[in-house]
VEXPA-889897 format. One record per atom (N, C-alpha, C, O, CB): residue number from 1; atom name; x, y, z. Coordinates in steps of 0.001 Angstrom, whole numbers, always signed. Glycine has a CB too. Example, Ala and Ser with C-alpha at 12.3 -4.5 7.8 and 13.67 -1.06 7.14 Angstrom:
BEGIN
  seq  atom       c1       c2       c3
    1     N   +13190    -5690    +7800
    1    CA   +12300    -4500    +7800
    1     C   +13200    -3300    +7800
    1     O   +14236    -3319    +8465
    1    CB   +11308    -4473    +9046
    2     N   +12850    -2250    +7080
    2    CA   +13670    -1060    +7140
    2     C   +12900      +30    +7870
    2     O   +13409    +1138    +8039
    2    CB   +14084     -598    +5725
//
This chain:
BEGIN
  seq  atom       c1       c2       c3
    1     N     +733    -1197      +57
    1    CA      +68      -58      -67
    1     C    +1108    +1312      -49
    1     O    +1804    +1699     +889
    1    CB     -983      -82    +1074
    2     N     +966    +1892    -1392
    2    CA    +1740    +3183    -1260
    2     C    +1266    +4504     -479
    2     O     +316    +5172     -886
    2    CB    +1949    +3591    -2559
    3     N    +1923    +4799     +554
    3    CA    +1984    +6275    +1127
    3     C    +2724    +7169     +671
    3     O    +3915    +6879     +552
    3    CB    +2309    +6367    +2305
    4     N    +2300    +8437     +299
    4    CA    +3400    +9392      -16
    4     C    +2830   +10730     +409
    4     O    +1632   +11013     +426
    4    CB    +3850    +9379    -1598
    5     N    +3898   +11563     +770
    5    CA    +3440   +12576    +1154
    5     C    +4219   +13721     +299
    5     O    +5367   +13571     -118
    5    CB    +3520   +12586    +2601
    6     N    +3356   +14995      +78
    6    CA    +3919   +15865     -997
    6     C    +4021   +17613     -218
    6     O    +3524   +17925     +864
    6    CB    +2693   +15733    -2551
    7     N    +4591   +18274     -895
    7    CA    +4205   +19575     -576
    7     C    +3748   +20322    -2059
    7     O    +4412   +20310    -3096
    7    CB    +5496   +20329     +229
    8     N    +2557   +20903    -1863
    8    CA    +2096   +21166    -2921
    8     C    +1848   +22783    -3045
    8     O    +1321   +23486    -2183
    8    CB     +989   +20321    -3059
    9     N    +2376   +23230    -4382
    9    CA    +2513   +24717    -4448
    9     C    +1389   +25024    -5603
    9     O    +1311   +24325    -6614
    9    CB    +4187   +25261    -4861
   10     N     +517   +26152    -5347
   10    CA     -392   +26520    -6340
   10     C      +92   +27565    -7077
   10     O     +880   +28324    -6512
   10    CB    -1616   +26835    -5848
   11     N     -254   +27800    -8395
   11    CA     -611   +28908    -8940
   11     C     -463   +30092    -7989
   11     O     -729   +29971    -6793
   11    CB    -1885   +28745    -9422
   12     N      -11   +31310    -8558
   12    CA     -294   +32561    -7686
   12     C    -1664   +32781    -7729
   12     O    -2102   +32860    -8877
   12    CB     +430   +33856    -8130
   13     N    -2598   +32922    -6706
   13    CA    -3923   +33179    -6335
   13     C    -4798   +32080    -6461
   13     O    -6014   +32274    -6479
   13    CB    -4421   +34204    -7036
   14     N    -4218   +30712    -6567
   14    CA    -4934   +29892    -6953
   14     C    -5181   +28614    -5791
   14     O    -5595   +27483    -6047
   14    CB    -4364   +29577    -8216
   15     N    -4769   +29202    -4363
   15    CA    -4740   +28017    -3347
   15     C    -6148   +27716    -2931
   15     O    -6345   +26565    -2540
   15    CB    -3855   +28346    -2017
   16     N    -7111   +28504    -2945
   16    CA    -8331   +27684    -2576
   16     C    -9134   +27022    -3433
   16     O    -9945   +26192    -3023
   16    CB    -9142   +28357    -1991
   17     N    -8945   +27414    -5110
   17    CA    -9218   +26425    -6192
   17     C    -8553   +25100    -5987
   17     O    -9266   +24100    -6081
   17    CB    -8778   +26967    -7510
   18     N    -7278   +24962    -5720
   18    CA    -6630   +23866    -5437
   18     C    -6648   +23052    -4455
   18     O    -6308   +21875    -4579
   18    CB    -5758   +24057    -5488
   19     N    -7085   +23626    -3243
   19    CA    -7654   +22935    -2169
   19     C    -8951   +22439    -2314
   19     O    -9239   +21298    -1953
   19    CB    -7645   +23671    -1124
   20     N    -9724   +23178    -2794
   20    CA   -11145   +22411    -3430
   20     C   -10967   +21188    -3994
   20     O   -11406   +20176    -3449
   20    CB   -11847   +23171    -4578
   21     N   -10300   +21160    -5153
   21    CA    -9896   +20107    -6007
   21     C    -9287   +18812    -5442
   21     O    -9714   +17686    -5696
   21    CB    -9006   +20645    -6865
   22     N    -8130   +19128    -4565
   22    CA    -7733   +18254    -4076
   22     C    -8678   +17508    -2697
   22     O    -8606   +16382    -2205
   22    CB    -6507   +18749    -3891
   23     N    -9353   +18427    -2444
   23    CA   -10354   +17877    -1189
   23     C   -11440   +16680    -1860
   23     O   -11965   +15818    -1155
   23    CB   -11425   +19397     -464
   24     N   -11596   +16765    -2892
   24    CA   -12521   +15993    -3394
   24     C   -12112   +14871    -4019
   24     O   -12889   +14183    -4681
   24    CB   -13220   +16617    -4131
   25     N   -10736   +14564    -3846
   25    CA   -10413   +13234    -4507
   25     C    -9818   +12190    -3433
   25     O    -8964   +12393    -2570
   25    CB    -9317   +13473    -5728
   26     N   -10499   +11056    -3733
   26    CA    -9959    +9992    -2832
   26     C    -8914    +9627    -3011
   26     O    -8318    +9710    -4085
   26    CB   -10520    +8980    -2756
   27     N    -8413    +9064    -1798
   27    CA    -7015    +8620    -1215
   27     C    -6275    +9933    -1035
   27     O    -5057    +9788    -1139
   27    CB    -6130    +7553    -2241
   28     N    -6634   +11048     -818
   28    CA    -5645   +12147     -451
   28     C    -6259   +12941     +780
   28     O    -7475   +13120     +845
   28    CB    -5368   +13182    -1759
   29     N    -5498   +13354    +1633
   29    CA    -5806   +13979    +2759
   29     C    -4868   +15380    +2580
   29     O    -3703   +15384    +2185
   29    CB    -5504   +12993    +4087
   30     N    -5600   +16476    +2937
   30    CA    -5398   +17824    +2621
   30     C    -4960   +18584    +3995
   30     O    -5669   +18479    +4996
   30    CB    -6741   +18422    +1953
   31     N    -3834   +19308    +4000
   31    CA    -3593   +20047    +5002
   31     C    -3149   +21132    +4671
   31     O    -1949   +21045    +4412
   31    CB    -2921   +19575    +5789
   32     N    -3812   +22766    +4482
   32    CA    -3417   +23971    +3959
   32     C    -2290   +24200    +5052
   32     O    -2298   +23634    +6145
   32    CB    -4639   +25128    +3809
   33     N    -1288   +25126    +4617
   33    CA     -416   +25726    +5592
   33     C    -1154   +27044    +6091
   33     O    -1675   +27717    +5202
   33    CB    +1053   +26028    +4948
   34     N    -1264   +27490    +7379
   34    CA    -1674   +28294    +7691
   34     C    -1072   +30067    +7315
   34     O    -1674   +31140    +7359
   34    CB    -1734   +27773    +8777
   35     N      +94   +29783    +7021
   35    CA     +757   +31170    +6881
   35     C    +1596   +31175    +5638
   35     O    +2294   +32162    +5403
   35    CB    +1683   +31543    +8149
   36     N    +1581   +30064    +4757
   36    CA    +2238   +30083    +3622
   36     C    +1404   +29479    +2564
   36     O     +432   +28795    +2884
   36    CB    +3473   +29463    +3771
   37     N    +1769   +29719    +1099
   37    CA     +772   +29501      -75
   37     C    +1122   +28019     -345
   37     O    +1474   +27778    -1500
   37    CB     +995   +30574    -1502
   38     N    +1089   +27095     +433
   38    CA    +1357   +25634     +426
   38     C     +431   +24854    +1038
   38     O     -376   +25216    +1894
   38    CB    +2535   +25318    +1002
   39     N     +571   +23771     +574
   39    CA     -524   +22704     +899
   39     C     +279   +21252    +1044
   39     O     +925   +20810      +93
   39    CB    -1766   +22639     -421
   40     N     +174   +20455    +2476
   40    CA     +713   +19253    +2518
   40     C     -291   +18473    +1995
   40     O    -1463   +18809    +2166
   40    CB    +1178   +18852    +3773
   41     N       +4   +17462    +1370
   41    CA    -1009   +16380     +936
   41     C     -309   +15026    +1368
   41     O     +914   +14889    +1359
   41    CB    -1348   +16419     -785
   42     N    -1154   +14097    +1725
   42    CA     -698   +12787    +1827
   42     C    -1740   +11825    +1197
   42     O    -2945   +11953    +1416
   42    CB     -414   +12457    +3277
   43     N    -1169   +10758     +324
   43    CA    -1786    +9871     -587
   43     C    -1584    +8507     -224
   43     O     -466    +7996     -153
   43    CB    -1335   +10082    -1896
   44     N    -2654    +7915       +5
   44    CA    -2618    +6294     +262
   44     C    -3380    +5738     -895
   44     O    -4439    +6259    -1243
   44    CB    -3360    +5763    +1764
   45     N    -2896    +4737    -1478
   45    CA    -3549    +4045    -2415
   45     C    -3196    +2390    -2139
   45     O    -2171    +1998    -1580
   45    CB    -3095    +4634    -3869
   46     N    -4162    +1617    -2604
   46    CA    -3843      +34    -2616
   46     C    -2665     -539    -3530
   46     O    -1897    -1429    -3165
   46    CB    -5138     -718    -3109
   47     N    -2639      -44    -4492
   47    CA    -2129     -689    -5490
   47     C    -1100     +170    -6365
   47     O    -1391    +1353    -6538
   47    CB    -3224    -1182    -6227
   48     N      -47     -273    -6870
   48    CA     +929     +644    -7795
   48     C     +225    +1298    -8848
   48     O     +338    +2500    -9088
   48    CB    +2074     -167    -8501
   49     N     -673     +319    -9620
   49    CA    -1468    +1285   -10699
   49     C    -2505    +2118   -10272
   49     O    -2875    +2981   -11068
   49    CB    -2123     +534   -11741
   50     N    -3253    +2016    -8784
   50    CA    -3851    +3065    -8457
   50     C    -3081    +4293    -7883
   50     O    -3675    +5351    -7676
   50    CB    -4724    +2649    -7682
   51     N    -1889    +4156    -7656
   51    CA    -1142    +5382    -7383
   51     C     -761    +5942    -8530
   51     O     -900    +7165    -8524
   51    CB      -16    +5215    -6580
   52     N     -215    +5368    -9773
   52    CA      -96    +6098   -11286
   52     C    -1189    +6615   -11572
   52     O    -1099    +7659   -12219
   52    CB     +229    +5250   -12491
   53     N    -2373    +6204   -11283
   53    CA    -3738    +6984   -12000
   53     C    -3899    +8078   -11007
   53     O    -4300    +9167   -11418
   53    CB    -5334    +5979   -12148
   54     N    -3612    +7901    -9655
   54    CA    -3732    +9445    -8959
   54     C    -2469   +10556    -9345
   54     O    -2648   +11762    -9514
   54    CB    -3685    +9236    -7142
   55     N    -1557   +10061    -9412
   55    CA     -346   +10939    -9908
   55     C     -535   +11451   -11164
   55     O      +18   +12540   -11315
   55    CB     +938   +10219    -9969
   56     N    -1122   +11040   -12104
   56    CA    -1454   +11512   -13209
   56     C    -2566   +12536   -12887
   56     O    -2550   +13686   -13327
   56    CB    -1789   +10447   -14118
   57     N    -3392   +12107   -12202
   57    CA    -4634   +13136   -12099
   57     C    -4176   +14097   -11338
   57     O    -4688   +15210   -11463
   57    CB    -5985   +12621   -11483
   58     N    -3211   +13913   -10465
   58    CA    -2724   +15205    -9726
   58     C    -2041   +16379   -10461
   58     O    -2238   +17584   -10309
   58    CB    -1756   +14802    -8727
   59     N     -999   +15595   -11485
   59    CA     -303   +16570   -12370
   59     C    -1237   +17199   -13342
   59     O     -814   +18263   -13794
   59    CB     +825   +15908   -13134
   60     N    -2243   +16865   -13720
   60    CA    -3129   +17269   -14788
   60     C    -4390   +18808   -14009
   60     O    -5229   +19462   -14628
   60    CB    -4091   +15480   -15318
   61     N    -4004   +18895   -12535
   61    CA    -4720   +20056   -12147
   61     C    -3958   +21267   -12707
   61     O    -2748   +21493   -12689
   61    CB    -4886   +20122   -10603
   62     N    -4838   +21891   -13142
   62    CA    -4206   +23425   -13804
   62     C    -4054   +24625   -12675
   62     O    -3435   +25639   -12998
   62    CB    -5400   +24122   -15096
   63     N    -4572   +24517   -11463
   63    CA    -3905   +25359   -10557
   63     C    -2701   +24722    -9691
   63     O    -2291   +25454    -8790
   63    CB    -4939   +25882    -9673
   64     N    -2232   +23777    -9797
   64    CA    -1002   +23034    -9140
   64     C     +213   +23728   -10145
   64     O     +364   +23589   -11358
   64    CB    -1131   +21052    -9247
   65     N     +897   +24409    -9310
   65    CA    +2283   +24766    -9916
   65     C    +3819   +23763    -9783
   65     O    +4742   +23674   -10593
   65    CB    +2565   +26160    -9202
   66     N    +3669   +23197    -8644
   66    CA    +4745   +22287    -8124
   66     C    +4150   +21456    -7181
   66     O    +3349   +21903    -6361
   66    CB    +5927   +22991    -7501
   67     N    +4645   +19661    -7249
   67    CA    +4276   +18869    -6686
   67     C    +5353   +18397    -6183
   67     O    +6017   +17811    -7038
   67    CB    +3562   +18212    -7237
   68     N    +5863   +18398    -5053
   68    CA    +7332   +18070    -4568
   68     C    +7161   +16772    -3713
   68     O    +6569   +16938    -2646
   68    CB    +8056   +19365    -3611
   69     N    +7597   +15465    -4020
   69    CA    +7566   +14587    -3182
   69     C    +8393   +14838    -1824
   69     O    +9506   +15360    -1880
   69    CB    +7919   +13524    -3859
   70     N    +7844   +14471     -665
   70    CA    +8718   +14557     +546
   70     C    +9075   +13175     +857
   70     O   +10254   +12825     +799
   70    CB    +8031   +15259    +1788
   71     N    +8209   +12420    +1161
   71    CA    +8733   +10824    +1396
   71     C    +7515   +10206     +931
   71     O    +6415   +10681     +647
   71    CB    +9172   +10277    +3104
   72     N    +8032    +8887     +920
   72    CA    +7067    +7737     +257
   72     C    +7395    +6227     +640
   72     O    +8506    +5777     +362
   72    CB    +7182    +7812    -1397
   73     N    +6598    +5573    +1170
   73    CA    +6995    +4117    +1200
   73     C    +5849    +3051    +1080
   73     O    +4700    +3375    +1378
   73    CB    +7719    +3858    +2501
   74     N    +6102    +1971     +712
   74    CA    +5147     +993     +292
   74     C    +5366     -209    +1356
   74     O    +6355     -942    +1390
   74    CB    +5386     +548    -1315
   75     N    +4230     -261    +2226
   75    CA    +4047    -1483    +2859
   75     C    +3636    -2670    +2332
   75     O    +2584    -2855    +1721
   75    CB    +3352    -1327    +3671
   76     N    +4705    -3685    +2640
   76    CA    +4288    -4905    +2038
   76     C    +2697    -5663    +2495
   76     O    +2046    -5574    +3536
   76    CB    +5501    -5858    +2397
   77     N    +2480    -6313    +1390
   77    CA     +788    -6958    +1413
   77     C    +1144    -8352    +1851
   77     O     +261    -9194    +2010
   77    CB     -220    -7008     -319
//
């Protein structure tokens, strides 16, 4: 079960839009920073294929400027 955490940077003025879109996605937990224009994102998927689909969906979000992987691990099943 892949679990990954990211720092997410929105395009200027798009933080709220990005928060709303990320919040609707399954397998995602979203934590906005209180004092900066960044978002912490934790994803948990069941399979490698599900992880790849989620990553592609994240990368297609227009309000997202940068998605930086902070850590990731895979729990053996």
